[in-house]
N, C-alpha and C positions, 0 to 999 in steps of 0.2 A: 613180568614177574607175577606169579600166582598170588592170590589173596591169602592172608593169614588164616590158619586153621584154628578156630576158636571153639572151645567146649564150654557150654553153660550148664552148670549142675544146680538143680533146685528141686526140692520136694514139693514146692508150691507152684503149680503149673502157671498160674497167672503171673507170678513174680518172674518166672523164667521167661515168659513171653515179653513181659515189660522190659526186661534187660536186653533180650534179643533185639527188639525193635530199636533200641538206642544204640546198640552195637552196629546194627545195619546202617543206621544214620551216620555213625562216626566213621565207618569204613565200608563203602558200598561193595567192595570186592571180597569182603570177609566171607569165609565158608564156615557157617555156624552149625554146630550140632548141639541138641538139647537132650540131657539125660537126667533121670532122678538118681539118688544116691545108691539105690539097690541095683539098678541097671548098670551104673558105673562100676560097682564092685564086681559084677559079672564080667564086664568087658576088660578089666585090667587086673587079672589075678596075679600077674607077675610083678616083681619089685620095680622094674623099669618100663617106662612107656613113652613112646615118641610119636604118637599119632597126632598130637596137637601142638601148636605153637604157644597157646595161652589158654588157661583154664580159669573161668569165673565161677566161684562157688557162692551161691546165695545162702547164707547161714544165719541162724539165730544164735548170737553170741552171748546171750544172757543179759539181764538187767541188774543183777545183784552186785554187791560190792565184790564178791569173789566169784568170777565167771568160770572157775575151773570145772564146775559141774555142768556147764552148758553143753547140750548135745552137739551143738555146732562145732565147738572147739575140740571136743573129743573125736568127732568125725574127721576134722581137719588133721589131727595127729595121725590117724590111721591112713588118711589119703596121702599125706606128704611123703610117706615112705614108698608108696606105690607109683608116684609120679615125680620122682626127684629130678627128672630132666625137663619138666614143664613148669614154667612160672605159674603160680597160683595167686589169683586176686580174690580176696574175700570181700564180698558185698554183704555188709552186716545189717540184718533187720533190726537188731537191738544190740546193746553192748555199751561199753564205756572205754576210757583210755587204757585201763588195765587189760581189757579184752583185746585191744589193738596190739599192745605190747606182746601179749601171750601168743596171739595169732602169728606175729612176725617171728617169734622164737620157735614156734612149731613148724615153720617152713613156708609161711605165706610170703610172697614177694611184696604185696601191698594189701592195705586194709582200708576199705571205703564204707562209711555209713551210707545206707541206701539213699538218704536225703541229700547226700553230696555227690551222687553220681551225675556227671555232666558230660555233654558231648566232647568238650575239650579234654577232660581227663581220660575218657575212654580212648580217644584218638591218640593221646600221648602214650598211653599204656600199650596200645597195639603197635605203635611205631617203635617203641622201645623193644618189644618182643621181636619184631622183624629185624632189628639191628643187632639182636643178640644181647641186648642189655638186660639188666635185672630190674630196672625201674627204680623209683625212689619212694619210700614209704610216705604216703600223703598225710596220714592222720596219727602217726606216733605222737605228734603234737596235737593241740586242741583242734577240732574240726573247723572252728571259725577261722583259725589261722590259715588252714589249707584253702579256704574259700577266698581269702584275701589276695592270693596270687593267681586266681583264675583269670583266663583270658577275657577281656571285656566283650560284652554283648554275645558271648557264645555259651553262657552257662545258665540257661533257664532251669528252675527247679523242676525235676521230673514230675509229671503229673502222676497222682496216685493211680495204680492199676485198677481198672474196672473189671467187672465180672466177665470172664471169658465165655464165649458162645461155643456151640458145638459144631461150628463149621457149616451151618445150615445154608442151603443154596436156594430155598424156595421163595424167600422174601423178594429178591430181585434176581432173575436169571442172569447167569454170567458172573455173579459175584458171590464169593464164599465169605460169610460173616465170621470174623475172628474175635471181635471185642466191641462192647458198647462204649463209646467215647463220651457221650453226653446226650441230653434230651431237653426239649423245651415244649411249650404248649403246642407248637405247630409241627415239630419234627423230632426225629431221633437220628443221631449220627453214629455210624458204626465204622470201625476199622474193618476193611474188607480186602480180600485178594481178588484182583481183577483177572479173569481168565484170558481176556483179550490183550491187556497191557502187560501181563506177566509181572505185576508188582502190586504192592499194597496201596490202597487209595482210601479216601474218606467218602463214605456213602451216606448221604442225607436222605431220609425217607419221610414223607409227610405222614402225619398221624391222623389227619381228619380230612375235611372237605378240600379237594384239590384246588378249588377256586380261591379258597382262603389262604393257601400255603404260600402263594407268591413265587413258586419255583420257576414257572415259565418266565416271569419278569426277571428273576435273578439270573437265569441262564442267558437270556437275551442281553442283559447288561454286561455280564462277564465276557460273552463272546465279542461284544462291541469294544470293550476296553482292551483286552489282550495285551497285558503289560506284565513285566516281572514284579511290579509293585502290587499286583492283585493276584488272588488265588487262581491257579490254573484249573480250568473246567474241562472235564473229559466227555461227559455224556449227560443228557437229560432224557427222561422217559417216564412212562407210566406202566404199572403192572398191577392188575387186580384192583383198580380204583385208587391206587396210591402213586403219587408223583415221587420221583427220585432224582437226585443229582449225584454224579460221580465226580469227585474233585480231588485236588492235591491233598496228600496227607503230610502233616507236620510233626515228626517225632519230637522236635524240641518244644512243642507246646506253644502257649500264648504268653502275652505280656502280663496277663493277670497272674499266672503261675510264677513268672520271673519276679514279680513284685514281692513274693513271699521270701525272697533272698535279699540280702543287703545290696544296694545299688549306689555306686559312687556318684559324686556330683558330675564328673566328666561323662560317665556312662549315661546319666540321666539326660544330659544335653545331647549326646550322640543319638539316643533313642528318639528324642524329639525331632532332631534333624531328619532322621530316617522316616519318621511318620509324616513329617511335613513334606518330604520329597514324594512319598507315596500319594499323599493328598493332592499335591500339585499335578501329578499325572492324571488322577481321576477328574480334577476340576478342569484341566485343559480340554477334556473330552466333553465338557459341559454338564458333568454329572455331580450331584451332591450325594455323599455317603449317607448321612442322616442318622447313623447309630454308632458313632465312633466311641469306643471304649476299649480297655485293655483286653477283654475277652474276644474282641474282634480284630486283634492285632497278633498275627501268628509270626513265629520266628523260624527262619530257615537255618540250617546248620552253619551257613556262611555268616549269620548274624543279620541278614536282611530282614526288614520288617515287611509283612505282607498283609494287605487288607482283605478281610473276608466278610461274609454275611451282607450281601447287597440287596436283601429283600426290601429295604426302605429306600434304596437309591431312586432318585428322580432327576429329570433334567431341570436346569435353571429356568428354561423357557416355559415350564409348567408349574409355577409356584403353588397353585391351588392343589394340584395332585400331590406335590411334595408335602404340604401341610396335612392333608387328609391321611396320607400313608403314615407319616411320621408320628402322628398322634396315637396310632394304634398300639405302638410298642416302642421300647427303648428304655434305657436305664435312667431314672431321674437324677442319679449322681453326676451324669455327664451331659445333661440337656442344657442347651443355651436358653437364655431368658425368653427369646421369641418362640422357641420350641415349646417351652412350658406354657406360654400364653396362646398358642395356636396361631401365631402370626406367620407371615411368609418367611421362608428360609432361603438362604443361599450359601455359597462356599464359606462365608464368614461364620456361619453357624457351626460348621465342622471345625473351624479354627478355635472357637470358644471351647468346644469339647477337647481339642488338643491342649488348650491352656489348663483345663482341669487335670488332664493326664500329666502335664508338665509339673504341676504342683505335687501330684501324688508321687511321681518319680523322685522329686527332690526331697520330699519330707516323709514319704511313706504313708501319708494320710490324705484322705479325700478332703477337699476344701470346705465342703458343707455336709452337714449331717442333720438328722431329725428323727423323731419317733415314728414317722410314717412318710410316705412318698410326698404328700402335699407339703409337709414342712420343708423338705429338701428343695422342692420346686420353688417355694416362696423365697428361700435363701438365694437361689439363682437370680430371681427377679429383683429382690429388694436389697440384699446385703452387699456391702462393698467387696471388691476383690480381696482375697485373703492376703495378709501380710506375712512374708516369709521370715524365718529366723534371721538374726543379724548376719551370721556367717554366709547366708545365701542371698544377701541383699542385692548383689550384682544382677540377679535374675529378675528382680522386681519389675523393672521397666518393661521387659518383654512380656512377663506374665500379666501385668496390668493391661496392656494393649490386647492381648489374646482374650482376656476375660472381661473386657469392658462391657457394661450393661447395655449400652447402645450399640447396635450393630455397626453404626457408622464410626464408632470410636475404635474399632479393631483394625488390625492389618487387613488390607484389601485382598491379598492373595497369599497362598502358601509360599510363593517365591519370596515375598517380602519377609516372611517369618525366617526363611533360610538365610537371607541377608542379615537380618538382625542377630541371628544366632552365630554368625561368623565374627561378630565383634569380640575383641579380646576379653572384655569383662563378662561375657556370657559363656566363655569356653571352659 
């Protein structure tokens, strides 16, 4: 069966590409066309059109109390009579509940605020269109109610679109740059099209001294691990003095973005289980991650949690190297007490970081904060493990062991954590 024919209409190119990437992740076989509103009007001059199975229109639906004057809704009224055989999904850049009702009255099949676009919803809409259904309005009710029924672990908040690039190919031969995804002191990460693989990948390019980037170490580590629990690595190389890594791209984003949306108690525990399982895989290979935090935990469309950024990874057999490397960088919010003090690290240091993430998933808050990094590090060393609110008290025993100040007071392995999380009171 051929993939669904999907048209994405947007006058803001970067928003169109943002939506296209998520549609590709939701349905790999989808055949997607992108047009702006002017080009669309040229292509469908007649009242009926059957070239597409589903049309996604990225529209500004106005933020005022009366959205009738918004250009987006006025354009929708003109579009609906031209495409009356094609379901229209409005992806609203702005708007309110009245705008949602008006969009549905004007002929839209569904109305989604852009911040509530998720892999699960896109896949469901595509499936409905393929079956000949009309879908079900998701946000004629309040958007928060729509999120309540989302599939667990498959609805990370979409990352805000970054500035699109011009498709330049000179930075690294064989890769066409599409979009900047992020940057740090040592690297810039791009969304790029691989000419060899024929698909989009994440291309990490060093920004400075190749010796300081750690790319060769990261590549060697990832090649040795080779597990579904860690990011898939495609290529390592150097071009014009800059190292680069071509790696798996994650349209669903990371756990840091997912934390911007509400997470249920059961979802929080399931995330911790999946992170612990990934850590178990890495630890069995004798490796320490050393920089575990939500931004280094990516989400596949299947809901699987994947570890990335292995620049700090070191073998347990070389604790001195582990300490030297780990003290160079890492987030103070997730550092173990021994990490903060420059003491030797082992797998239990990663488990402490997992405990910090566990607390954040349950409560939405980091356990320790301060006016600067040293304040936060002091809290990790001196303050007792945080006390959870009474409704979450069943998780306290596991959290206390994960975040014990003494490394000997913690779970010994990630497998022990998994067994503890299987207890009824932690489910």
